[in-house]
C-alpha positions in Angstrom: 58.7 -5.9 65.2 61.2 -6.9 62.3 60.3 -4.7 59.0 58.4 -6.8 56.4 59.9 -7.5 53.2 57.5 -7.8 50.0 59.2 -8.6 46.4 57.8 -7.1 43.3 58.8 -8.4 40.1 57.4 -6.2 37.2 58.8 -5.1 34.1 56.8 -1.7 33.3 58.6 1.1 35.2 55.3 3.0 35.5 53.4 0.3 36.7 56.5 -1.0 39.2 56.1 2.5 40.7 52.1 2.4 41.4 52.2 -0.7 43.0 55.1 0.2 45.0 52.9 2.8 46.1 50.2 0.4 46.6 52.0 -1.9 48.9 53.1 0.9 51.1 49.3 1.1 52.1 49.7 -2.5 52.8 52.4 -1.6 55.7 53.9 1.8 55.4 57.4 0.4 57.0 57.7 -2.4 54.6 61.1 -2.8 52.6 60.0 -3.3 49.0 62.6 -4.8 46.8 62.1 -4.4 43.4 63.2 -6.4 40.0 62.1 -6.0 36.6 63.2 -9.6 35.0 63.4 -13.2 36.2 67.5 -13.2 36.2 66.9 -9.7 38.7 64.3 -11.5 40.6 66.2 -14.6 41.5 69.2 -12.4 42.7 67.4 -10.8 45.0 65.4 -13.8 46.1 68.9 -15.4 46.9 70.0 -12.5 48.8 66.9 -11.9 50.9 66.2 -15.3 51.6 63.0 -16.7 53.5 62.3 -13.2 55.0 59.8 -12.1 52.1 56.5 -12.3 53.4 54.9 -11.8 50.0 55.6 -11.8 46.3 53.5 -9.8 43.7 54.7 -11.4 40.3 53.9 -10.3 36.7 53.9 -13.5 34.4 54.7 -12.2 30.9 58.4 -10.8 31.6 61.5 -10.3 28.9 63.2 -13.5 29.9 60.6 -15.9 30.7 57.5 -16.7 32.3 57.0 -15.2 36.0 55.0 -18.5 36.9 58.1 -20.5 36.6 59.7 -18.1 39.7 56.3 -19.3 42.2 57.1 -22.7 41.6 60.9 -22.4 42.8 59.6 -20.1 45.8 56.9 -22.6 47.1 59.4 -25.4 46.4 61.7 -24.0 49.3 58.6 -24.5 51.9 59.6 -20.7 53.5 56.0 -19.4 53.8 56.1 -16.8 51.1 52.5 -15.7 50.1 52.7 -15.8 46.0 50.6 -13.8 44.1 50.0 -13.3 40.1 49.7 -9.8 39.4 49.0 -9.5 35.5 46.7 -8.5 32.7 46.0 -12.0 31.8 42.7 -13.5 32.6 42.7 -16.6 30.8 41.9 -19.5 32.6 44.5 -21.9 31.7 47.0 -19.4 33.1 45.0 -18.7 36.1 44.8 -22.9 36.8 48.4 -23.2 35.6 49.0 -20.5 39.0 47.0 -22.0 41.5 48.4 -25.6 40.1 52.1 -23.9 41.0 51.0 -23.2 44.4 50.0 -19.5 43.8 48.1 -18.0 46.8 46.3 -15.4 44.7 45.9 -13.7 41.1 45.0 -10.2 40.9 44.4 -8.4 37.6 46.3 -5.0 37.2 42.7 -3.4 36.4 41.4 -4.1 39.6 40.7 -1.2 41.8 43.3 0.0 44.2 41.3 -0.3 47.3 40.5 -4.2 46.3 43.9 -4.7 45.7 45.0 -3.4 49.2 42.0 -5.4 51.0 43.1 -8.7 49.1 46.6 -8.6 50.0 45.8 -7.9 53.8 43.6 -11.0 53.6 46.5 -13.3 51.9 48.7 -12.7 54.9 46.1 -14.4 57.1 45.5 -17.4 54.8 42.9 -16.2 52.5 43.5 -16.4 48.9 44.0 -12.7 47.0 41.4 -12.6 43.8 40.2 -10.2 41.7 36.4 -10.3 41.2 37.0 -11.3 37.4 38.8 -14.2 38.4 36.4 -15.5 40.7 33.9 -15.2 38.0 36.0 -17.1 35.9 36.4 -19.9 38.1 33.0 -20.4 39.3 32.4 -20.7 35.3 34.8 -23.5 35.1 33.5 -25.3 38.3 30.0 -25.4 36.8 31.3 -26.1 33.7 33.0 -29.2 34.5 30.5 -30.4 37.4 27.8 -30.0 34.3 29.7 -32.3 32.4 29.1 -35.8 33.3 31.1 -38.6 32.8 29.3 -41.8 34.0 31.9 -43.7 32.3 33.9 -43.0 35.7 32.2 -45.2 37.9 32.5 -48.2 35.5 34.9 -50.2 37.5 32.8 -49.7 41.0 30.2 -52.6 41.9 26.9 -51.3 42.7 27.4 -51.0 46.3 30.4 -49.3 45.9 28.2 -46.6 43.7 26.1 -46.8 47.1 28.7 -46.1 49.3 30.2 -43.3 46.9 26.9 -41.1 46.6 26.5 -41.7 50.5 29.9 -40.6 51.4 29.6 -37.6 49.0 26.7 -36.5 50.7 28.6 -36.1 54.1 27.3 -39.5 55.6 30.4 -40.9 58.0 31.0 -44.6 58.0 28.6 -45.4 61.2 25.7 -43.9 59.4 26.3 -45.6 56.1 26.4 -49.2 58.1 23.5 -48.3 59.5 21.3 -47.1 56.3 22.8 -50.4 54.3 22.9 -52.8 57.3 26.3 -53.4 56.9 29.3 -53.1 59.6 31.7 -50.3 59.8 34.7 -52.1 58.9 32.8 -53.4 55.5 32.3 -49.7 54.5 35.8 -49.2 55.5 36.9 -51.9 53.0 34.2 -50.8 50.4 35.9 -47.2 50.6 39.4 -48.1 50.4 38.9 -50.0 47.2 36.8 -47.8 45.4 39.1 -44.7 46.5 41.7 -46.9 44.4 39.9 -47.6 41.4 39.1 -44.0 41.0 42.5 -42.4 42.2 41.2 -40.5 45.1 42.1 -40.1 48.7 39.4 -38.1 50.7 35.9 -37.0 50.6 36.6 -33.9 48.7 38.0 -35.7 45.6 35.2 -38.4 46.2 32.4 -35.9 46.0 33.8 -34.2 42.8 34.1 -37.5 41.2 30.2 -38.1 42.1 29.0 -35.2 40.4 31.2 -35.3 37.3 29.9 -38.9 37.1 26.1 -37.7 37.3 25.6 -39.6 40.4 25.7 -36.5 42.7 23.6 -33.7 41.8 24.6 -30.1 43.1 21.6 -29.4 45.4 21.8 -33.5 46.9 
């Protein structure tokens, strides 16, 4: 079995040593590649290439923002799992990290056992997120859903609004056709038009729009 490569970007030496010991709990045989700034990080990543399983990345560094490194790593499509490791917990940073492709966001005051558990999860596709960050994300979603914007639906016809509501509730085209007494092809045409008007592409996005517009209640 090949030795696992793990990358760590952290400018504080004491923290770097501690995190390296935590990563050894994750895999005692792993090779830990460490950098203290973005310039060194780019050199290491170029040398190791696509063999890095997990990249642990701090945000505030002497020569820039570590989030820029996540964007670069993800653009290469090498399968590296990128996890932010920081003291920052403002929702803007959290949102930015995930938009850039981060697979996790861990705070440095997270308990060591929790860090190990979360990093084991990220290897199998489970986002590595500190409990405090999860609470902030839940609060963000609730605030967005709670803010109603009925004007989002101004461009839709009454029929398209009916279909949007039913799509958001999980009904398929056949079921919607039966409820509204129209053909599946007609449903398909209406759905395509309303998706185009709203600038969305799937049921998940349709559901968020319906919630934000006040068309669909959270318990619907």
